C-alpha positions as CSV (number, residue, x, y, z in Angstrom):
1,X,-46.6,-44.2,24.5
2,X,-43.9,-46.7,23.5
3,X,-40.9,-47.8,25.4
4,X,-39.6,-50.4,22.9
5,X,-35.9,-50.9,22.9
6,X,-33.7,-51.0,19.9
7,X,-32.3,-53.9,17.9
8,X,-30.1,-51.4,16.2
9,X,-29.6,-47.6,15.7
10,X,-28.0,-46.2,12.6
11,X,-26.8,-42.8,11.3
12,X,-26.1,-42.4,7.6
13,X,-24.4,-39.7,5.5
14,X,-24.9,-39.9,1.8
15,X,-21.9,-38.3,0.1
16,X,-20.0,-38.7,-3.2
17,X,-16.8,-38.2,-1.3
18,X,-17.3,-41.3,0.9
19,X,-14.4,-43.1,-0.8
20,X,-11.9,-40.6,0.8
21,X,-12.8,-41.7,4.3
22,X,-11.7,-44.8,6.3
23,X,-14.1,-46.7,8.5
24,X,-11.4,-46.9,11.3
25,X,-11.2,-43.1,11.4
26,X,-15.0,-42.7,11.5
27,X,-15.1,-45.3,14.4
28,X,-12.5,-43.4,16.3
29,X,-14.2,-40.1,15.8
30,X,-17.4,-41.5,17.4
31,X,-15.9,-43.5,20.2
32,X,-12.5,-41.9,20.9
33,X,-10.9,-45.3,20.7
34,X,-9.4,-47.6,18.0
35,X,-11.6,-50.3,16.6
36,X,-11.1,-54.0,17.5
37,X,-11.4,-55.2,13.9
38,X,-10.9,-53.5,10.5
39,X,-11.7,-54.9,7.1
40,X,-10.8,-53.3,3.8
41,X,-11.8,-54.0,0.3
42,X,-9.9,-52.5,-2.7
43,X,-12.3,-53.8,-5.3
44,X,-16.0,-53.4,-4.2
45,X,-18.7,-55.3,-6.0
46,X,-22.5,-55.2,-5.8
47,X,-22.3,-58.2,-3.5
48,X,-19.7,-56.6,-1.3
49,X,-20.0,-52.9,-1.7
50,X,-18.0,-51.8,1.4
51,X,-14.6,-50.2,1.0
52,X,-13.9,-50.6,4.7
53,X,-15.6,-51.7,8.0
54,X,-14.5,-51.1,11.5
55,X,-16.1,-52.7,14.6
56,X,-15.6,-52.7,18.3
57,X,-17.3,-52.5,21.7
58,X,-18.1,-49.2,23.3
59,X,-19.6,-49.1,26.8
60,X,-22.5,-51.6,26.5
61,X,-23.0,-51.5,22.8
62,X,-21.2,-52.8,19.7
63,X,-20.3,-50.1,17.1
64,X,-19.8,-50.7,13.4
65,X,-18.6,-47.9,11.1
66,X,-18.7,-48.7,7.4
67,X,-17.7,-46.8,4.2
68,X,-19.0,-47.7,0.8
69,X,-19.3,-45.8,-2.5
70,X,-21.7,-43.0,-1.8
71,X,-22.4,-43.4,1.9
72,X,-21.0,-43.6,5.4
73,X,-22.8,-45.5,8.1
74,X,-22.4,-45.8,11.9
75,X,-24.5,-48.6,13.5
76,X,-25.0,-49.4,17.2
77,X,-26.1,-52.9,18.2
78,X,-26.5,-54.7,21.5
79,X,-23.7,-56.8,22.8
80,X,-24.8,-60.5,22.7
81,X,-25.7,-61.9,26.1
82,X,-23.6,-65.1,25.6
83,X,-26.1,-67.3,27.4
84,X,-27.0,-70.6,25.8
85,X,-30.7,-69.9,25.2
86,X,-31.9,-66.3,25.3
87,X,-33.9,-64.0,23.0
88,X,-32.1,-61.5,20.8
89,X,-30.5,-58.8,22.9
90,X,-31.8,-55.2,22.8
91,X,-30.0,-52.0,23.5
92,X,-30.6,-50.8,27.1
93,X,-31.4,-47.1,27.6
94,X,-32.3,-46.8,24.0
95,X,-33.3,-43.1,24.2
96,X,-29.9,-42.2,25.7
97,X,-28.1,-43.9,22.9
98,X,-30.3,-42.2,20.2
99,X,-29.3,-38.9,21.7
100,X,-25.6,-39.9,21.9
101,X,-25.6,-41.1,18.3
102,X,-27.3,-37.9,17.1
103,X,-25.0,-35.6,19.1
104,X,-21.9,-37.4,17.8
105,X,-23.3,-37.2,14.3
106,X,-23.9,-33.5,14.7
107,X,-20.3,-33.0,15.8
108,X,-19.0,-34.6,12.6
109,X,-20.7,-32.0,10.4
110,X,-17.4,-30.2,9.7
111,X,-15.8,-33.5,8.6
112,X,-18.4,-34.4,6.0
113,X,-18.5,-31.3,3.7
114,X,-20.0,-32.9,0.6
115,X,-23.2,-34.5,2.1
116,X,-26.4,-34.4,0.1
117,X,-28.6,-36.5,2.5
118,X,-28.8,-37.5,6.2
119,X,-30.7,-40.3,7.9
120,X,-31.3,-41.6,11.5
121,X,-32.8,-45.1,11.6
122,X,-34.1,-47.0,14.6
123,X,-35.1,-50.6,14.6
124,X,-37.2,-51.2,17.7
125,X,-38.6,-54.4,19.1
126,X,-40.7,-55.9,21.9
127,X,-40.2,-59.6,22.5
128,X,-43.4,-61.6,22.7
129,X,-44.3,-65.1,23.9
130,X,-45.8,-66.2,20.6
131,X,-46.4,-65.2,16.9
132,X,-50.0,-64.4,17.7
133,X,-49.0,-62.1,20.6
134,X,-46.5,-60.3,18.3
135,X,-49.2,-59.9,15.6
136,X,-51.6,-58.5,18.1
137,X,-49.0,-56.0,19.3
138,X,-48.3,-54.8,15.8
139,X,-52.0,-54.5,15.1
140,X,-52.4,-52.4,18.2
141,X,-49.7,-50.0,16.8
142,X,-51.6,-49.7,13.5
143,X,-54.7,-48.5,15.3
144,X,-57.9,-48.4,13.2
145,X,-56.0,-48.6,9.9
146,X,-56.8,-52.3,9.4
147,X,-58.1,-55.3,11.2
148,X,-55.7,-58.2,11.4
149,X,-56.5,-61.7,12.6
150,X,-53.9,-63.1,15.0
151,X,-53.4,-66.1,12.6
152,X,-52.1,-63.9,9.8
153,X,-48.5,-64.5,9.0
154,X,-45.8,-62.2,7.5
155,X,-47.5,-59.0,8.7
156,X,-45.8,-55.8,7.6
157,X,-47.2,-52.3,7.2
158,X,-45.1,-49.4,5.9
159,X,-46.0,-45.7,5.4
160,X,-44.0,-42.5,4.7
161,X,-45.2,-39.0,5.2
162,X,-43.0,-36.2,3.9
163,X,-42.7,-32.7,5.4
164,X,-41.6,-29.9,3.2
165,X,-39.3,-27.0,4.4
166,X,-39.6,-23.4,3.6
167,X,-36.3,-24.0,1.9
168,X,-37.2,-25.8,-1.4
169,X,-33.9,-27.7,-1.2
170,X,-35.0,-29.8,1.8
171,X,-37.8,-32.2,2.6
172,X,-38.0,-34.6,5.5
173,X,-39.2,-38.2,5.1
174,X,-40.6,-40.0,8.1
175,X,-40.9,-43.6,7.2
176,X,-42.5,-46.1,9.7
177,X,-42.5,-49.9,9.2
178,X,-44.3,-52.3,11.5
179,X,-43.8,-56.0,11.3
180,X,-43.6,-59.3,13.1
181,X,-40.2,-61.0,13.3
182,X,-39.3,-64.6,14.2
183,X,-35.9,-65.7,15.6
184,X,-34.8,-69.4,15.8
185,X,-31.9,-70.2,18.0
186,X,-30.0,-73.4,17.3
187,X,-27.3,-74.7,19.8
188,X,-24.6,-77.2,19.1
189,X,-23.4,-79.5,21.9
190,X,-19.9,-81.0,21.5
191,X,-19.6,-84.4,23.0
192,X,-17.0,-87.1,22.3
193,X,-14.3,-86.2,19.7
194,X,-16.0,-85.7,16.4
195,X,-19.5,-85.9,17.9
196,X,-21.7,-82.9,17.6
197,X,-25.3,-82.9,19.0
198,X,-27.9,-80.4,17.9
199,X,-30.0,-79.1,20.7
200,X,-33.7,-78.6,19.7
201,X,-34.2,-75.1,18.2
202,X,-35.9,-72.4,20.4
203,X,-38.2,-69.9,18.7
204,X,-38.6,-66.3,19.7
205,X,-40.9,-63.7,18.4
206,X,-40.9,-59.9,18.4
207,X,-43.2,-57.0,17.3
208,X,-40.9,-54.5,15.5
209,X,-41.0,-50.9,14.4
210,X,-38.6,-49.3,12.1
211,X,-38.4,-45.5,12.3
212,X,-36.4,-43.9,9.4
213,X,-36.2,-40.1,9.5
214,X,-34.2,-38.8,6.6
215,X,-33.8,-35.8,4.3
216,X,-34.7,-36.2,0.7
217,X,-31.6,-36.1,-1.6
218,X,-30.5,-32.6,-2.7
219,X,-28.7,-31.5,-5.8
220,X,-26.2,-29.5,-3.7
221,X,-23.9,-30.0,-0.8
222,X,-25.5,-29.5,2.7
223,X,-23.2,-27.1,4.6
224,X,-21.9,-27.9,8.1
225,X,-24.3,-25.3,9.7
226,X,-27.3,-26.8,7.7
227,X,-26.2,-30.3,8.8
228,X,-26.2,-29.3,12.5
229,X,-29.7,-27.8,12.2
230,X,-31.0,-30.9,10.3
231,X,-29.6,-33.3,12.9
232,X,-31.4,-31.4,15.6
233,X,-34.7,-31.6,13.6
234,X,-34.2,-35.3,12.7
235,X,-33.4,-36.2,16.3
236,X,-36.5,-34.4,17.8
237,X,-38.7,-36.1,15.3
238,X,-37.1,-39.5,15.7
239,X,-37.6,-39.3,19.5
240,X,-41.2,-38.1,19.2
241,X,-42.1,-41.0,16.8
242,X,-40.6,-43.5,19.2
243,X,-42.5,-42.1,22.1
244,X,-45.8,-42.1,20.1
245,X,-45.1,-45.6,18.9
246,X,-48.0,-45.8,16.5
247,X,-48.8,-45.2,12.9
248,X,-50.8,-42.2,14.0
249,X,-47.5,-40.5,14.9
250,X,-47.3,-39.4,11.2
251,X,-50.4,-37.3,11.7
252,X,-48.2,-34.7,13.4
253,X,-46.4,-32.2,11.2
254,X,-43.0,-31.5,12.7
255,X,-41.5,-28.0,12.7
256,X,-39.3,-28.0,9.6
257,X,-38.9,-24.4,8.9
């Protein structure tokens, strides 16, 4: 069983009609409040594909709504602790926030009528004292799939197992990615006018698990009723995979009738 907390949670709607939506409106639909910051871009490019981005604090998380050609995203991230030296913040009560994000996504089904794909993504992490400890934790999640020495670097394992519905229009992807992440925190100390001293960097390590439960693209629009049903299925499977916490979680075939 896993109780890892989230670095981020993300809901995604893939829709050709995304350009007709504004990130500020999406933000307000989820939080009931206006965003603290809004950015717009009239000429998106491959390096800056967003049409608009709206951000703001909501309870104890940071919410970012973004609109780009072909998709709408809502991302939840932890609010930075603000302390001088601390590991990356994680979202407290992760399961409650997964359910909140899924429920709010479900409620938006009527507003996104031309959707052809849905996704719910969790990036989970467990902070570790060392790179070797993080590698060992990831290896434990992989089970008997492979033997990994603790001195191995850049460890990453990804697998997807698709579940097909009785409706040939739909299939559910369940992608898991396990990896080791390193974070380096650098602090600047301001002394006399014009003098800046760099405090020695502090390294942090984490074992991470990405859980991406998404529907395969369809050639037709997913109706509001179908979206609501799919969000329920996606949420149940996302929560189950987080609770299992291992690669073996893919051995279970979810009910996708």
